[in-house]
N, C-alpha and C positions, 0 to 999 in steps of 0.2 A: 541504793539499788533502784529506786524509782527513777532517778535521773538517768541511770544507765538503761533502764527498760525503755523510757521515752526516746532516748537517743537512738537505740537500736531499732525501735519501731519506726521512728521518723526516717531513718536511713533506708529501711526496708521499703517503706511506702514510696519514697523518692525514687528508689531503684525500679519499683514496680511500674510507677507512672512513666518513667523514662523508657522502660522496655516496651510499654504499650504504645507510646507515642512515636517511638523510633521507627522509621520506615523499614520495611522488610526488603530483602533483595529483590523480590518480585515487584514491589511497589517502585523501587528505584529504577528497575529495568523498564517498567511500563511507562515511566516518565521520560525516558531517553528520547530525544528528538533525532532518531536515526532512521533513515530510509534505506532499506536494502534493495538493490536492483538485481533482477535476473534478466539477462539479455541473451538473444540467440546470435548476436554479432560476434565476430572474432575479437580478441582482446584489443588489438591495435585500433580497430574501428570504434569499439566502445570508448576507449580512453580519449580518442580524438573528438568524439561527439557528445557523449552523455554528461561527463562532468561539467563542461562549459554551459550546457543547457540548464542544469540545476544550480550552478554557481550564481547565475544571474537571478534565478528565482529565490535563492536563499540569501540574497544580498542584505536583507534587513533582519536576518536571523543568525546571530553569532553561534548559537548552540546547535543549529541544524547540521546534520552530517550525512553524507552520502557514502554508502559502502557497496562495492561491487561483490555480489555473492556468487557470481558465475564461475564455475570451475573450468579450467582450461587444460588442454593437453600440451605437450612440449612444443607444438607448432603454434600455439595461441588460439586454437579453435576450441569451441565449447566441448567439454567432456561430458556428454549427456548421461553417462552411467554414474557419474559422481554428483549429479544434481540433487537427488533425494537426500544424500548424506550431507551435502553442503547446506541445504535448507534446514535439516534437523539440527546441525551444529549451530546455525545462526538463530534458531528459535528461542534461545535463552539470552540473546544479545541484541536482537533487532525486533522492535515491535510492529514495524510497518514494512510490507513487502510490495515493491512495484514490479509487476511483470510488464516488460516493455513491448510486448506484442501479444497477439491472440491468433489462434488458428483453429481449424476444425479438429475436434477431438477424434482420435483414431488409435489404432493399435500402436502406432509409432510413438505417440506421446502419452500413453496411458500411465506410465510410471510418473511422469511429470504431473499429470492431473491428480494422481493419488497423493503425491507430495504436497500439492497445493491444498487439497482437501484436508490433509493432516495439519497443515499450517492454520487454517481457519478453525479447525476443530479444537485447537489449543487456545482459542480466543484471540488470536493475533489478527492483525488487519492486512487485507489483501486488496490491492487496487491495480487496475490495468485498463488498457484501451479496448473498445469494441473490436477494432481492427478490421481486417479484410483477408481473404484467402491468400496464401503464399503463391507466388507465380501467377499463372493464368487460370487457376481453378475457379469454379463457380461459387457464388456466395451461398450462405446457408443461414438458417435461423440462429440467433445468438445462443439458444439453448443447446445447440449441437456443437458449440465451441468449447475449448478448454476452460475458459473463465466462466462460460455460461453453465457449466456443470459443477461449479464449486459453490457450495452454500456460503452465503454472506460475502461473496466477492463483490466489490464495488466496481462496476464497469462504466467507463466514461466514453461516450461516443464523440465524434468530431463532425462539426457542421462545415459545409463549404461556404463560399462567398454568398450564395443564395439562401443560406441558412437551411439547407436540406442535406441529406446524406449522399455521399458518393455512391454510384450505382452498385459497386461491389462490396459495400460495407456490410458487416454482420449487423443484424437488427433484431430487436425483440424486447419484451417487457422486462427482461433481466437487467436492462440498462438503467442505471441510476439517473443519468442525465446526459446531455450532449452540449458541448461548448464550441464556440467559434474561435479558432486559433488565429494568431497573427498571420497575415498573407504570406510572409516569407518562411513560415514554419508549418503551413497548412499541409495536410496529407502525411504528416510525420508522427502521428499519435501525440502531438504536443498538447492537445486538450487534456489528456490524461496526466501529462507532466504538470500542467497548470494546477489541476485539482490536487494531485499528490503533494505538490510543493506547498500549497495553501494549507492543506491538512497538517503537514509537519510543522509549519510555522505556528499553528494554533493548537497543536497536539495536547498541551497541558491545560487547556481550558476546561476539559471535562475528563472523567475517568476513561481510560482507553477502551473499556468494554462497552461504553455507551455510544461510541461514534456511529456504529452501523445503524442502530435503532434511531438515533438522532437524525441521520441523513434520510432515512426512510420516512420518518415523521414529517420532516421539512418538505419532502417531495409531495407527500399526500396533501399538505396544506396549500401548496402552490397552485395558482391559477394558470400557470404556464405549463405547456407540455414538457419543455426542457428548462427547468429552473437554472438561473445563473449562479455563479460562485457565491455572490453575496447572500443569496437566499439560503444557502446551506450554512454559512459561517457567521453572518451578522447576528448579534444578540436580539 
């Protein structure tokens, strides 16, 4: 009987330890190197431009994956009414969301802003460009933009060849940093693509919920106004 007791006890202990050490679905999901993209471009334009940009950035990351989360109508244009639902559905499969543009917050995009706030409220990561007004509209403080109104959104500005901002760029303290993009990609929000790609490649270096505080801490320690990529990611 004693032998049977120890056998059962040992089996139970082994099962308990295995259950405690086994990753949960949430842990598995948070470790996924998946970048979801929400774009305002028609489907054909997105497919022609966005995947090639990220493919080059992900060249050294076999596990990095790009997913287009943008819903489209039958003509291939963005179906804005479906965007909140698309983000909600993706929130259990995609830990990092890249918003490919930024614009002034308005009645027109309030449902999108609410969906973005819901995203970060779940502890998920949101990153996007500082951007500039659509069309010929005037610039505004970054705090008045869609991303500027989302808590914990990581906003990346883009510097021109003189390492200053374009005249119409949104600007404000909500910006994490600003980077200089390659000359042939300047003015295309590529600085934010660079940052998002680097983040995804190094995503599993720390718990997913620590990245926002880590980036803010690194910025506060930097002696530069706009810290470079290595300052945020080097150990």
